[in-house]
LOMARNU-185178 format. One line per field, with one value per residue (C-alpha): residue number from 1; residue in one letter; chain; x, y, z. Coordinates in steps of 0.05 Angstrom, whole numbers. Layout:
N
pos	(NUM|...)
code	(a|...)
unit	(A|...)
u	(X|...)
v	(Y|...)
w	(Z|...)
% end
This chain:
224
pos	(1|2|3|4|5|6|7|8|9|10|11|12|13|14|15|16|17|18|19|20|21|22|23|24|25|26|27|28|29|30|31|32|33|34|35|36|37|38|39|40|41|42|43|44|45|46|47|48|49|50|51|52|53|54|55|56|57|58|59|60|61|62|63|64|65|66|67|68|69|70|71|72|73|74|75|76|77|78|79|80|81|82|83|84|85|86|87|88|89|90|91|92|93|94|95|96|97|98|99|100|101|102|103|104|105|106|107|108|109|110|111|112|113|114|115|116|117|118|119|120|121|122|123|124|125|126|127|128|129|130|131|132|133|134|135|136|137|138|139|140|141|142|143|144|145|146|147|148|149|150|151|152|153|154|155|156|157|158|159|160|161|162|163|164|165|166|167|168|169|170|171|172|173|174|175|176|177|178|179|180|181|182|183|184|185|186|187|188|189|190|191|192|193|194|195|196|197|198|199|200|201|202|203|204|205|206|207|208|209|210|211|212|213|214|215|216|217|218|219|220|221|222|223|224)
code	(x|x|x|x|x|x|x|x|x|x|x|x|x|x|x|x|x|x|x|x|x|x|x|x|x|x|x|x|x|x|x|x|x|x|x|x|x|x|x|x|x|x|x|x|x|x|x|x|x|x|x|x|x|x|x|x|x|x|x|x|x|x|x|x|x|x|x|x|x|x|x|x|x|x|x|x|x|x|x|x|x|x|x|x|x|x|x|x|x|x|x|x|x|x|x|x|x|x|x|x|x|x|x|x|x|x|x|x|x|x|x|x|x|x|x|x|x|x|x|x|x|x|x|x|x|x|x|x|x|x|x|x|x|x|x|x|x|x|x|x|x|x|x|x|x|x|x|x|x|x|x|x|x|x|x|x|x|x|x|x|x|x|x|x|x|x|x|x|x|x|x|x|x|x|x|x|x|x|x|x|x|x|x|x|x|x|x|x|x|x|x|x|x|x|x|x|x|x|x|x|x|x|x|x|x|x|x|x|x|x|x|x|x|x|x|x|x|x|x|x|x|x|x|x)
unit	(A|A|A|A|A|A|A|A|A|A|A|A|A|A|A|A|A|A|A|A|A|A|A|A|A|A|A|A|A|A|A|A|A|A|A|A|A|A|A|A|A|A|A|A|A|A|A|A|A|A|A|A|A|A|A|A|A|A|A|A|A|A|A|A|A|A|A|A|A|A|A|A|A|A|A|A|A|A|A|A|A|A|A|A|A|A|A|A|A|A|A|A|A|A|A|A|A|A|A|A|A|A|A|A|A|A|A|A|A|A|A|A|A|A|A|A|A|A|A|A|A|A|A|A|A|A|A|A|A|A|A|A|A|A|A|A|A|A|A|A|A|A|A|A|A|A|A|A|A|A|A|A|A|A|A|A|A|A|A|A|A|A|A|A|A|A|A|A|A|A|A|A|A|A|A|A|A|A|A|A|A|A|A|A|A|A|A|A|A|A|A|A|A|A|A|A|A|A|A|A|A|A|A|A|A|A|A|A|A|A|A|A|A|A|A|A|A|A|A|A|A|A|A|A)
u	(4871|4887|4958|4981|5052|5068|4998|4980|4913|4888|4823|4823|4858|4888|4951|4953|4908|4943|5015|5063|5007|5031|4981|4971|4903|4907|4848|4817|4848|4812|4836|4815|4829|4832|4854|4825|4766|4788|4850|4827|4796|4736|4781|4824|4762|4738|4805|4796|4733|4755|4706|4769|4833|4902|4940|5008|5038|5014|4949|4923|4855|4845|4909|4890|4923|4868|4899|4888|4814|4756|4687|4659|4720|4712|4638|4656|4709|4659|4615|4670|4669|4613|4609|4573|4568|4558|4492|4466|4415|4355|4297|4245|4185|4211|4209|4272|4276|4275|4327|4373|4363|4377|4449|4422|4367|4414|4463|4408|4412|4352|4334|4337|4281|4303|4374|4346|4304|4365|4406|4352|4349|4425|4421|4359|4312|4263|4206|4224|4227|4164|4176|4195|4265|4240|4210|4277|4319|4392|4417|4366|4387|4460|4444|4402|4460|4507|4459|4455|4531|4542|4485|4531|4579|4637|4709|4722|4676|4690|4653|4660|4645|4587|4575|4583|4508|4496|4498|4547|4501|4480|4552|4575|4518|4540|4613|4594|4566|4630|4670|4628|4640|4714|4714|4677|4736|4718|4769|4742|4766|4730|4742|4727|4749|4723|4783|4739|4704|4771|4795|4730|4734|4808|4790|4750|4789|4860|4858|4911|4901|4922|4925|4925|4966|4997|4970|5007|4990|5021|5013|4984|5019|4995|4973|4906)
v	(4204|4181|4159|4134|4112|4096|4068|4039|4017|3987|3954|3880|3863|3932|3970|4015|4076|4106|4095|4119|4158|4191|4230|4252|4279|4306|4325|4392|4400|4423|4394|4400|4345|4365|4336|4319|4272|4200|4217|4177|4228|4184|4123|4160|4179|4107|4085|4136|4102|4031|4020|3999|3970|3988|3940|3961|4006|4020|4054|4070|4099|4126|4091|4022|3986|3971|3904|3878|3897|3849|3866|3888|3931|3966|3977|4011|4053|4077|4106|4156|4179|4218|4216|4262|4239|4282|4247|4225|4169|4168|4122|4160|4132|4159|4233|4274|4270|4194|4191|4237|4193|4128|4119|4119|4071|4023|4023|4009|4075|4115|4178|4241|4280|4347|4336|4315|4379|4420|4386|4398|4470|4476|4454|4498|4441|4447|4461|4400|4351|4313|4322|4263|4265|4270|4338|4368|4414|4397|4442|4414|4343|4359|4392|4332|4287|4328|4324|4249|4245|4281|4254|4204|4261|4234|4256|4260|4287|4268|4303|4278|4334|4357|4420|4389|4396|4462|4535|4583|4608|4538|4515|4568|4553|4481|4501|4547|4487|4448|4507|4509|4435|4446|4504|4459|4411|4363|4342|4357|4331|4357|4331|4383|4407|4478|4522|4584|4547|4529|4602|4628|4577|4589|4662|4638|4578|4552|4497|4455|4436|4368|4348|4279|4278|4218|4172|4206|4260|4329|4391|4443|4510|4577|4599|4566)
w	(-721|-792|-807|-874|-888|-961|-972|-1039|-1066|-1130|-1151|-1167|-1232|-1241|-1224|-1163|-1168|-1107|-1086|-1033|-998|-934|-893|-821|-800|-730|-684|-700|-769|-832|-898|-970|-1019|-1092|-1158|-1227|-1236|-1231|-1191|-1130|-1083|-1067|-1060|-1009|-969|-970|-942|-886|-861|-876|-932|-970|-943|-969|-1013|-986|-934|-863|-843|-774|-756|-685|-665|-692|-749|-800|-819|-749|-743|-749|-776|-708|-696|-763|-748|-683|-717|-770|-715|-703|-775|-808|-884|-932|-1004|-1066|-1080|-1012|-1010|-964|-949|-989|-951|-884|-864|-860|-784|-784|-840|-800|-738|-776|-750|-679|-697|-733|-675|-625|-589|-565|-603|-561|-594|-565|-591|-659|-663|-645|-699|-752|-729|-737|-810|-820|-834|-776|-824|-866|-808|-830|-904|-948|-980|-1053|-1036|-1014|-1056|-1071|-1015|-966|-983|-969|-903|-883|-902|-859|-800|-809|-813|-747|-705|-672|-655|-696|-687|-762|-816|-889|-946|-1017|-1067|-1022|-1063|-1132|-1148|-1112|-1132|-1099|-1044|-1024|-1027|-979|-931|-928|-920|-863|-826|-838|-812|-749|-739|-745|-697|-647|-650|-705|-757|-827|-895|-957|-1027|-1080|-1148|-1135|-1122|-1111|-1054|-1024|-1027|-996|-940|-926|-913|-852|-825|-826|-877|-911|-984|-1008|-1081|-1112|-1176|-1210|-1157|-1100|-1049|-1048|-1005|-1052|-1057|-1030|-1100|-1088)
% end
């Protein structure tokens, strides 16, 4: 699904932020990605959905070499990846339901209203379907972002510090949804610095913990 072999990446004018990154994300796996602030967790996630391209090494996504893909190919690839950001952005003049359905609208697909209602019910936002995003709490915004991320039924779900602005109860509610996605067959990769969250989640699902340190990727020990 995601294959990195000695991948390196650096922003223009600087040295490599990431180097010798080797990673294999297989279907149905659950991974955590941890490491100090500024270590490159967000950069690694952006590489996974081709928002950034590696400077060196080899990287394949869904069996395709990123270096050989054109713009249209990358756009199609991204439909198979759902992304949840720490601070999700919405169109504030549109109700929650329309924001969640936006990936369908943008890709020219019809919106199945029954499926949309079911999705909003799954993230416990049925009552907020017609609300405007500014009225949502932090937890509701993250659950709306997750619904939007999975409305195209992606194979891979990436979450970048999705609980960073939430209290413990809201964090666990969101993680429970990610666990359910994983148990339904989705591959999940969550970047977080919260080791307590990782421990609580690992009690419910088999998850590998990866750590970025010194610009490279390591498998974290069992002491987490």
